[in-house]
Structures are given as structure tokens and as C-alpha cells.
VEXLUMFI-479245 format. One record per residue (C-alpha): residue number from 0; residue in one letter; chain; x, y, z. Coordinates in steps of 0.5 Angstrom, whole numbers, always signed. Example, Ala and Ser with C-alpha at 12.3 -4.5 7.8 and 13.67 -1.06 7.14 Angstrom:
BEGIN
LOZA resi resn chain     X     Y     Z
LOZA    0    A     A   +25    -9   +16
LOZA    1    S     A   +27    -2   +14
% end
This chain:
BEGIN
LOZA resi resn chain     X     Y     Z
LOZA    0    M     A   -42    -4   +20
LOZA    1    S     A   -44    -2   +13
LOZA    2    E     A   -43    +5   +11
LOZA    3    Y     A   -44   +10    +5
LOZA    4    I     A   -43   +17    +4
LOZA    5    I     A   -46   +23    +2
LOZA    6    V     A   -41   +29    -1
LOZA    7    S     A   -43   +36    -2
LOZA    8    G     A   -37   +38    -6
LOZA    9    G     A   -33   +44    -8
LOZA   10    K     A   -31   +46    -1
LOZA   11    R     A   -23   +49    -1
LOZA   12    L     A   -20   +44    +3
LOZA   13    K     A   -15   +48    +8
LOZA   14    G     A   -11   +46   +15
LOZA   15    T     A    -6   +41   +18
LOZA   16    V     A    -6   +34   +17
LOZA   17    T     A    -2   +28   +20
LOZA   18    P     A    -1   +22   +15
LOZA   19    I     A    -3   +15   +17
LOZA   20    P     A    +3   +10   +18
LOZA   21    N     A    +5    +6   +12
LOZA   22    K     A    +0    +0   +13
LOZA   23    N     A    +4    -4    +8
LOZA   24    A     A   +10    -3   +13
LOZA   25    I     A    +6    -5   +19
LOZA   26    L     A    +3   -12   +17
LOZA   27    P     A    +9   -15   +15
LOZA   28    A     A   +12   -12   +21
LOZA   29    L     A    +7   -15   +25
LOZA   30    C     A    +8   -22   +22
LOZA   31    A     A   +15   -22   +24
LOZA   32    S     A   +13   -22   +31
LOZA   33    V     A   +13   -30   +30
LOZA   34    L     A   +21   -30   +29
LOZA   35    T     A   +22   -29   +36
LOZA   36    N     A   +20   -32   +43
LOZA   37    E     A   +21   -25   +46
LOZA   38    T     A   +16   -20   +46
LOZA   39    V     A   +16   -15   +40
LOZA   40    T     A   +13    -8   +41
LOZA   41    Y     A   +10    -4   +36
LOZA   42    R     A    +9    +4   +36
LOZA   43    N     A    +3    +8   +33
LOZA   44    V     A    -1    +3   +30
LOZA   45    P     A    -7    +5   +26
LOZA   46    K     A   -13    +1   +28
LOZA   47    T     A   -15    -1   +21
LOZA   48    T     A   -19    -7   +19
LOZA   49    D     A   -13   -11   +16
LOZA   50    V     A    -9   -10   +22
LOZA   51    L     A   -14   -13   +27
LOZA   52    K     A   -15   -19   +22
LOZA   53    I     A    -7   -20   +22
LOZA   54    L     A    -8   -20   +30
LOZA   55    Q     A   -13   -25   +30
LOZA   56    I     A    -9   -29   +25
LOZA   57    L     A    -3   -29   +30
LOZA   58    Q     A    -8   -30   +36
LOZA   59    L     A   -11   -36   +33
LOZA   60    L     A    -3   -39   +32
LOZA   61    G     A    -2   -38   +39
LOZA   62    A     A    +1   -31   +40
LOZA   63    N     A    -1   -27   +46
LOZA   64    I     A    -3   -20   +44
LOZA   65    D     A    -3   -14   +49
LOZA   66    D     A    -7    -9   +45
LOZA   67    S     A   -10    -5   +50
LOZA   68    N     A    -6    +1   +47
LOZA   69    F     A    -5    +1   +40
LOZA   70    N     A    +1    +6   +41
LOZA   71    N     A    +4    +1   +45
LOZA   72    L     A    +2    -6   +42
LOZA   73    K     A    +6   -12   +45
LOZA   74    I     A    +6   -19   +41
LOZA   75    S     A    +9   -25   +44
LOZA   76    C     A   +10   -31   +40
LOZA   77    E     A   +13   -35   +46
LOZA   78    N     A    +7   -40   +46
LOZA   79    I     A    +6   -41   +38
LOZA   80    K     A    +4   -48   +37
LOZA   81    S     A    +1   -48   +30
LOZA   82    Y     A    +4   -47   +23
LOZA   83    K     A    -3   -47   +19
LOZA   84    V     A    -6   -40   +18
LOZA   85    N     A   -14   -40   +19
LOZA   86    K     A   -17   -41   +12
LOZA   87    Y     A   -23   -35   +13
LOZA   88    L     A   -18   -30   +15
LOZA   89    G     A   -12   -31   +11
LOZA   90    S     A   -16   -32    +5
LOZA   91    L     A   -19   -25    +6
LOZA   92    M     A   -12   -21    +5
LOZA   93    R     A    -6   -22    +1
LOZA   94    T     A    -2   -20    +7
LOZA   95    S     A    -3   -26   +10
LOZA   96    I     A    +2   -29    +5
LOZA   97    T     A    +8   -26    +9
LOZA   98    L     A    +7   -31   +15
LOZA   99    V     A   +10   -36   +10
LOZA  100    G     A   +17   -33   +12
LOZA  101    P     A   +17   -33   +19
LOZA  102    L     A   +13   -39   +20
LOZA  103    L     A   +18   -43   +16
LOZA  104    H     A   +24   -40   +21
LOZA  105    R     A   +20   -42   +27
LOZA  106    F     A   +17   -49   +24
LOZA  107    G     A   +21   -51   +18
LOZA  108    I     A   +14   -51   +15
LOZA  109    A     A    +8   -46   +13
LOZA  110    E     A    +1   -48   +11
LOZA  111    I     A    -3   -42    +8
LOZA  112    P     A    -9   -41    +4
LOZA  113    L     A    -9   -38    -2
LOZA  114    P     A    -9   -30    +0
LOZA  115    G     A   -15   -25    -2
LOZA  116    G     A   -14   -17    -2
LOZA  117    C     A   -16   -12    -7
LOZA  118    I     A   -19   -15   -14
LOZA  119    L     A   -13   -13   -18
LOZA  120    G     A   -13   -18   -24
LOZA  121    K     A    -9   -24   -23
LOZA  122    R     A    -5   -24   -17
LOZA  123    S     A    -2   -31   -16
LOZA  124    I     A    +4   -33   -11
LOZA  125    S     A    +8   -35   -17
LOZA  126    S     A   +14   -29   -14
LOZA  127    H     A   +14   -33    -7
LOZA  128    I     A   +15   -40   -10
LOZA  129    D     A   +20   -37   -15
LOZA  130    A     A   +24   -33    -9
LOZA  131    L     A   +23   -38    -4
LOZA  132    S     A   +25   -45    -8
LOZA  133    K     A   +31   -41   -10
LOZA  134    A     A   +33   -42    -2
LOZA  135    G     A   +31   -49    -2
LOZA  136    V     A   +24   -49    +0
LOZA  137    K     A   +19   -54    -3
LOZA  138    V     A   +12   -52    -5
LOZA  139    S     A    +6   -56    -6
LOZA  140    F     A    -1   -54    -7
LOZA  141    L     A    -6   -58    -3
LOZA  142    K     A   -13   -60    -4
LOZA  143    N     A   -17   -55    +0
LOZA  144    D     A   -14   -49    -3
LOZA  145    Y     A    -8   -49    +2
LOZA  146    V     A    -1   -48    +0
LOZA  147    R     A    +5   -52    +4
LOZA  148    F     A   +12   -49    +4
LOZA  149    K     A   +17   -54    +7
LOZA  150    A     A   +24   -51    +9
LOZA  151    P     A   +30   -56    +7
LOZA  152    K     A   +33   -60   +12
LOZA  153    K     A   +40   -58   +10
LOZA  154    I     A   +41   -51   +10
LOZA  155    K     A   +47   -48    +5
LOZA  156    K     A   +52   -43    +8
LOZA  157    I     A   +51   -39    +2
LOZA  158    Y     A   +45   -37    -3
LOZA  159    S     A   +45   -32    -9
LOZA  160    I     A   +38   -31   -11
LOZA  161    W     A   +36   -27   -17
LOZA  162    M     A   +29   -26   -17
LOZA  163    F     A   +25   -26   -23
LOZA  164    E     A   +20   -21   -21
LOZA  165    A     A   +21   -15   -16
LOZA  166    S     A   +15   -17   -12
LOZA  167    V     A   +15   -13    -5
LOZA  168    T     A   +11   -19    -1
LOZA  169    A     A   +16   -24    -4
LOZA  170    T     A   +22   -20    -2
LOZA  171    E     A   +19   -19    +5
LOZA  172    N     A   +18   -26    +6
LOZA  173    L     A   +25   -28    +3
LOZA  174    V     A   +28   -23    +8
LOZA  175    M     A   +24   -25   +14
LOZA  176    Y     A   +26   -33   +12
LOZA  177    T     A   +33   -32   +11
LOZA  178    S     A   +34   -27   +17
LOZA  179    G     A   +33   -33   +21
LOZA  180    L     A   +38   -37   +17
LOZA  181    N     A   +46   -38   +19
LOZA  182    S     A   +47   -36   +12
LOZA  183    K     A   +50   -31    +8
LOZA  184    V     A   +44   -29    +3
LOZA  185    T     A   +45   -25    -3
LOZA  186    I     A   +38   -22    -6
LOZA  187    I     A   +38   -19   -13
LOZA  188    D     A   +33   -15   -16
LOZA  189    A     A   +29   -15    -9
LOZA  190    A     A   +24   -10    -8
LOZA  191    C     A   +26    -3    -5
LOZA  192    E     A   +20    +0    -3
LOZA  193    P     A   +20    +4    +3
LOZA  194    H     A   +16    -1    +7
LOZA  195    V     A   +21    -7    +5
LOZA  196    V     A   +27    -2    +8
LOZA  197    E     A   +23    -1   +14
LOZA  198    L     A   +22    -9   +15
LOZA  199    C     A   +30   -10   +13
LOZA  200    K     A   +31    -5   +19
LOZA  201    M     A   +27    -9   +24
LOZA  202    M     A   +31   -15   +22
LOZA  203    H     A   +37   -11   +23
LOZA  204    L     A   +34    -9   +30
LOZA  205    M     A   +32   -17   +31
LOZA  206    G     A   +40   -19   +30
LOZA  207    A     A   +40   -20   +23
LOZA  208    K     A   +46   -16   +19
LOZA  209    I     A   +43   -13   +12
LOZA  210    S     A   +47    -9    +7
LOZA  211    G     A   +44    -5    +1
LOZA  212    L     A   +38    -2    +4
LOZA  213    N     A   +34    +3    -1
LOZA  214    S     A   +37    -1    -7
LOZA  215    N     A   +35    -8   -11
LOZA  216    K     A   +41   -12    -8
LOZA  217    L     A   +41   -14    -1
LOZA  218    V     A   +46   -18    +3
LOZA  219    I     A   +43   -22    +9
LOZA  220    K     A   +47   -25   +14
LOZA  221    G     A   +42   -28   +19
LOZA  222    T     A   +42   -32   +25
LOZA  223    R     A   +38   -37   +28
LOZA  224    N     A   +37   -33   +35
LOZA  225    L     A   +33   -27   +33
LOZA  226    K     A   +31   -22   +39
LOZA  227    K     A   +26   -17   +41
LOZA  228    C     A   +25   -10   +38
LOZA  229    T     A   +21    -4   +38
LOZA  230    F     A   +18    -2   +31
LOZA  231    K     A   +15    +5   +29
LOZA  232    P     A   +13    +5   +22
LOZA  233    D     A   +14   +11   +18
LOZA  234    P     A    +9   +16   +14
LOZA  235    D     A    +5   +13    +9
LOZA  236    F     A    +7   +16    +2
LOZA  237    V     A    +0   +14    -1
LOZA  238    D     A    -4   +18    +4
LOZA  239    I     A    +1   +24    +3
LOZA  240    G     A    +0   +23    -5
LOZA  241    G     A    -8   +23    -3
LOZA  242    F     A    -7   +30    +1
LOZA  243    I     A    -3   +33    -5
LOZA  244    V     A    -8   +31   -10
LOZA  245    A     A   -14   +34    -5
LOZA  246    A     A   -11   +40    -5
LOZA  247    A     A   -10   +41   -12
LOZA  248    I     A   -17   +39   -14
LOZA  249    T     A   -20   +43    -9
LOZA  250    K     A   -16   +50   -10
LOZA  251    G     A   -14   +48    -2
LOZA  252    R     A    -8   +49    +2
LOZA  253    I     A    -6   +43    +6
LOZA  254    T     A    +0   +42   +11
LOZA  255    I     A    +2   +35   +12
LOZA  256    K     A    +6   +34   +18
LOZA  257    G     A   +12   +30   +18
LOZA  258    A     A   +12   +28   +11
LOZA  259    N     A   +18   +31    +9
LOZA  260    I     A   +22   +25    +9
LOZA  261    P     A   +27   +26    +2
LOZA  262    E     A   +28   +18    +1
LOZA  263    I     A   +20   +17    +1
LOZA  264    V     A   +17   +23    -2
LOZA  265    D     A   +22   +27    -6
LOZA  266    G     A   +20   +22   -13
LOZA  267    I     A   +13   +23   -11
LOZA  268    I     A   +14   +31   -11
LOZA  269    E     A   +18   +31   -17
LOZA  270    S     A   +12   +28   -21
LOZA  271    F     A    +6   +32   -18
LOZA  272    S     A   +10   +38   -19
LOZA  273    K     A   +10   +37   -27
LOZA  274    F     A    +3   +38   -26
LOZA  275    N     A    +4   +45   -24
LOZA  276    I     A    +2   +44   -16
LOZA  277    S     A    +6   +48   -11
LOZA  278    I     A    +9   +43    -6
LOZA  279    T     A   +14   +47    -1
LOZA  280    K     A   +18   +44    +4
LOZA  281    S     A   +18   +47   +11
LOZA  282    G     A   +22   +44   +16
LOZA  283    K     A   +19   +37   +17
LOZA  284    D     A   +13   +38   +14
LOZA  285    L     A   +10   +39    +7
LOZA  286    I     A    +6   +45    +5
LOZA  287    V     A    +1   +44    -1
LOZA  288    D     A    -2   +50    -5
LOZA  289    G     A    -7   +48   -10
LOZA  290    N     A    -8   +55   -13
LOZA  291    N     A    -4   +54   -19
LOZA  292    Q     A    -8   +52   -25
LOZA  293    I     A    -7   +44   -26
LOZA  294    K     A    -3   +43   -33
LOZA  295    I     A    +3   +40   -36
LOZA  296    D     A    +8   +44   -39
LOZA  297    L     A   +10   +40   -45
LOZA  298    K     A   +16   +44   -47
LOZA  299    K     A   +19   +45   -40
LOZA  300    S     A   +17   +40   -35
LOZA  301    G     A   +21   +34   -38
LOZA  302    F     A   +14   +30   -38
LOZA  303    P     A   +15   +24   -43
LOZA  304    L     A   +11   +24   -49
LOZA  305    A     A    +7   +18   -52
LOZA  306    K     A    +6   +22   -59
LOZA  307    E     A    +6   +30   -60
LOZA  308    N     A    +2   +34   -55
LOZA  309    L     A    +0   +27   -51
LOZA  310    P     A    +4   +26   -45
LOZA  311    K     A    +5   +19   -42
LOZA  312    F     A    +4   +17   -34
LOZA  313    V     A    +7   +10   -32
LOZA  314    P     A    +8    +8   -25
LOZA  315    R     A   +14    +4   -24
LOZA  316    P     A   +18    +0   -19
LOZA  317    W     A   +21    +4   -13
LOZA  318    P     A   +24    +9   -13
LOZA  319    G     A   +19   +10   -19
LOZA  320    F     A   +12   +13   -18
LOZA  321    P     A    +8    +8   -14
LOZA  322    V     A    +2    +4   -17
LOZA  323    D     A    -2    +5   -11
LOZA  324    L     A    -2   +12   -13
LOZA  325    L     A    -4   +12   -20
LOZA  326    P     A   -12   +12   -19
LOZA  327    V     A   -11   +19   -15
LOZA  328    V     A    -7   +21   -21
LOZA  329    V     A   -13   +19   -26
LOZA  330    T     A   -17   +24   -22
LOZA  331    L     A   -12   +29   -22
LOZA  332    C     A   -11   +29   -29
LOZA  333    C     A   -19   +30   -30
LOZA  334    K     A   -17   +37   -28
LOZA  335    N     A   -11   +38   -32
LOZA  336    N     A   -11   +42   -38
LOZA  337    G     A   -10   +37   -43
LOZA  338    R     A   -10   +30   -45
LOZA  339    V     A    -6   +25   -41
LOZA  340    L     A    -4   +17   -43
LOZA  341    I     A    -4   +13   -37
LOZA  342    Q     A    -2    +6   -37
LOZA  343    N     A    -2    +1   -31
LOZA  344    W     A    +2    -5   -34
LOZA  345    M     A    +2    -8   -27
LOZA  346    Y     A    -5   -10   -26
LOZA  347    E     A   -10   -12   -31
LOZA  348    T     A   -16    -9   -28
LOZA  349    G     A   -13    -3   -25
LOZA  350    L     A   -16    +2   -29
LOZA  351    E     A   -23    -1   -29
LOZA  352    F     A   -26    +4   -24
LOZA  353    T     A   -25   +10   -29
LOZA  354    K     A   -32    +8   -32
LOZA  355    L     A   -34   +10   -25
LOZA  356    L     A   -31   +17   -26
LOZA  357    N     A   -34   +17   -33
LOZA  358    K     A   -41   +16   -30
LOZA  359    M     A   -39   +22   -25
LOZA  360    G     A   -37   +27   -31
LOZA  361    A     A   -30   +25   -33
LOZA  362    K     A   -28   +24   -40
LOZA  363    I     A   -24   +18   -40
LOZA  364    E     A   -22   +14   -47
LOZA  365    I     A   -21    +7   -45
LOZA  366    L     A   -17    +4   -50
LOZA  367    D     A   -16    -3   -47
LOZA  368    S     A   -16    -5   -39
LOZA  369    Q     A    -9    -2   -38
LOZA  370    N     A    -9    +4   -42
LOZA  371    I     A   -13   +10   -42
LOZA  372    I     A   -13   +17   -44
LOZA  373    V     A   -16   +22   -40
LOZA  374    K     A   -18   +29   -42
LOZA  375    G     A   -19   +35   -38
LOZA  376    P     A   -21   +40   -35
LOZA  377    V     A   -28   +37   -33
LOZA  378    T     A   -33   +39   -28
LOZA  379    F     A   -35   +33   -24
LOZA  380    K     A   -43   +32   -24
LOZA  381    G     A   -43   +27   -18
LOZA  382    G     A   -49   +22   -18
LOZA  383    K     A   -50   +15   -14
LOZA  384    I     A   -44   +11   -15
LOZA  385    T     A   -42    +4   -12
LOZA  386    S     A   -34    +3   -12
LOZA  387    L     A   -31    -3   -14
LOZA  388    G     A   -27    -7    -8
LOZA  389    I     A   -20    -4    -9
LOZA  390    I     A   -18    +1    -4
LOZA  391    Q     A   -14    +6    -8
LOZA  392    A     A   -20    +6   -13
LOZA  393    C     A   -25    +8    -8
LOZA  394    K     A   -20   +13    -6
LOZA  395    A     A   -20   +16   -13
LOZA  396    L     A   -27   +17   -13
LOZA  397    F     A   -28   +20    -6
LOZA  398    L     A   -23   +25    -8
LOZA  399    A     A   -27   +27   -15
LOZA  400    S     A   -33   +28   -10
LOZA  401    L     A   -30   +33    -7
LOZA  402    A     A   -28   +37   -13
LOZA  403    D     A   -34   +41   -15
LOZA  404    R     A   -40   +44   -13
LOZA  405    T     A   -45   +37   -14
LOZA  406    T     A   -47   +32    -9
LOZA  407    T     A   -44   +25   -10
LOZA  408    T     A   -47   +19    -6
LOZA  409    L     A   -41   +14    -6
LOZA  410    Y     A   -43    +7    -4
LOZA  411    G     A   -38    +1    -2
LOZA  412    V     A   -33    +6    +2
LOZA  413    D     A   -32    +0    +7
LOZA  414    I     A   -26    -2    +3
LOZA  415    L     A   -23    +4    +5
LOZA  416    K     A   -22    +2   +13
LOZA  417    R     A   -17    -3   +11
LOZA  418    R     A   -12    +3   +10
LOZA  419    Y     A   -16    +9   +13
LOZA  420    P     A   -19    +8   +20
LOZA  421    D     A   -21   +15   +20
LOZA  422    L     A   -21   +18   +13
LOZA  423    F     A   -28   +22   +13
LOZA  424    K     A   -26   +25   +20
LOZA  425    I     A   -20   +28   +17
LOZA  426    Y     A   -23   +31   +11
LOZA  427    K     A   -28   +34   +15
LOZA  428    K     A   -23   +37   +19
LOZA  429    L     A   -20   +40   +13
LOZA  430    G     A   -27   +43   +11
LOZA  431    A     A   -30   +37    +7
LOZA  432    D     A   -38   +37    +7
LOZA  433    I     A   -39   +29    +8
LOZA  434    K     A   -45   +25   +11
LOZA  435    V     A   -43   +18   +13
LOZA  436    I     A   -49   +14   +13
LOZA  437    N     A   -50    +7   +17
LOZA  438    E     A   -54    +3   +13
LOZA  439    D     A   -55    -2   +19
LOZA  440    K     A   -59    +3   +23
LOZA  441    I     A   -63    +5   +17
LOZA  442    H     A   -66    -2   +16
% end
């Protein structure tokens, strides 16, 4: 079903929301069910299109899935027979690569199609090859766009692996594979994003011993006999950041339930507060008051400068500001009183969507594919916009459509369902004027 939306902006968003669970924690956790013959239980799983695809892939591998209740989803891989991931489904999403570690544990071999996902520059699997090869895994590229990973016949008692890139999914693959070895494995320069930490906690529940959580050095003492567990994901910090920006640019007031988890949100709050956004902790919740003028105090905020009167905003690996939140920061900067240099060193095409913001009335100088200068404040003028195939870029355009009294027709919004199954319904409850048009019913 293909949809587009018509947004009448300029409404102050007010109310209470509950952020979705972290998609990037759920997907590899679902893949981790392959590590055991026992039934793994998952709580609070959103019915996103990515979740449904992973479940399809697991079923085709031979898993038995009880999805009658997504708050009590159960997966048994006792009868799994195949180590080869379906080519069509696997090529649609990048997360399919995180089946390598579990399949290696189970069969000693994994065959994965080159993964897809959002169009964000050259996203190779080199980090996975680098990390797993240091654990003795042999990698070969097959003729039909498959990659074969083969575990070593002789497993060492001790591995020390220094990752060339602190890749999230490569770290997750390595953690899942080595959690199933009777070895002591030290991973240096591991990714430490919240979803990586959640996966490590899951491996601990399944029987592995992992120290160094929330840091870039993990020490894993694995076991061949991993067991069942129950997994419940934490709130999605990307969703939380989106609500913060939404409140700020619409002069609204939003209470984000259950979002006050310091190890997840404190750094994000620090960054958004530098834009003069009021964010208050209230018990387990966050309250965002968007009445303040969006501006950066160049003297007192401690904001880094590229040159005089030009603050610089750059995402960094965790615990730095996450790159997935950078697109909505661009929208925020369009309402900031001044100029901001924004850099995206991670993805070569990660700022391409800013051309569409310019079409909506933004004043963004595109220096090159990874550097822009955003000038504000502007009044968005809406129009007919077709989003690129990038989830967070589409989210940035959607938020921009909410800010001012204008009408925006936004096409290509189906991509949002990969992470947000009920996004428009949630924003309507906050007061947004959104009409969802089903194109299939029109023709």
C-alpha cells in the first residue's frame, strides 16, 4: 500500500507521547534467536516493516514464530535448517547482515546476500569482514551477489580483536558470534551505542559473560550452550530527538513518557539545550517546552566554532551526537537565529535531502556532499515534495512541514514505516493536521 500525506502546518503540538522501542536494538535481537534451540520471548515489539521482514527471513530459515501478540512475541529456532538468507528479503535491509554471527555459531557457515537499506553513500560490509576475519572467519564472495562466511575449524582460547572501524552492526555480529564460543574475546574500539549495549545484555541473559558495557572495550567469555531469555527494548533515542525538535519548531509542549534514561538521553539533551530549547526531567519523563527562541549563545553555550560567528555541528560515534538524528537537526537549524555549519563525515550522500528543504523555503548553502551551512530563521513555504529513500531524511522533511502555516504534500513517506508504524497517528494526537492519502484507492 503506497501513501502520501498532505500537511497543513503551523499548529502548536501539545500533549503526551510514548517513544517507540529502539528499532536498531530489536532487529539484531530478533536475529539472536538463532543462537539457541530454546524459545526466546520478545516484549513490546513494534510492527514495523523491518521487523516483519526479519521475521519472514527467520521463518524461511526454519524458525517457528508465534506472532499472535507482538507484546509477547516468541521465536523458536530448534528446527532451523538453513544457513542461507533469502536473497530478495535480505537485500532489502541492511540489518540482514546481523544474521552472520548467529548462523556462524549454529552452522559454522553463513551465506548472506549483499544487504540493502537506506541510500546513504557507499555502505560496504568491509567492517564485518575486518572484524570477523580477526576471529578466524574466512570470507568469500560468490557469483550470485552472496557472501559466504566460514568459521575456523580450530577455535582459539583467547582472541584480541582491534576493530578498524567502530561499526555498530559489525560489533553486533562479532558479539553474537563470540558469545557462542568457549573462548575469551577482547574487542577494542567496539561500538557502544545503546542498542549494542542492549544486545550485550541479551547475550548475558543467554549465558555469555560480557564486561565493559557502555565502553569501547568489551571482554566476552562465551559458551556453546546459549539459552532462552526475554528481551524488552529500551525507548528509541532517535524518536525522542524527533519529538524534541517537533516541540521546538512548532512552539509546542510535549511530554515524552519514559524517556528520562540518563545513559541514553543526557548527551542528546546537552546538544539540544545549546539551541536554547527547554527540556525538563520530571520523574521518568521529559518535558519539552518550545516557547523559547531557537538560538545559539556563541559566548556562553560552549558551541564549537568553525570560524567567527559560525558554530559547527558534527555527529560523532556514541556517546557523541548520533548521526541518525542529524537530519532533524538540519530542520531545527532552519529555525535557528543565525548560521550553522553542519558536517556529515559518515555518509557521503547523507545531506542530499537538504536540496528538498531548500525547495520548501530553507536557506541552505551546500558546500559539498558532506558540508552545508544552514541560515535561519526561515518560514517554510511547503509545496509538493518527494522524499528520498532515507528514513531520517523523510522525517526531517515531515517535521519541516509542521512548522509554519503552509500546506505541504509529501510523497515517499512509506519509508517511514520501516521505523515508525504509527507516526502520523501519533502526531495527529499532538494536534498536527495531517491527511493520509492511499494512492492505491485513488487509481
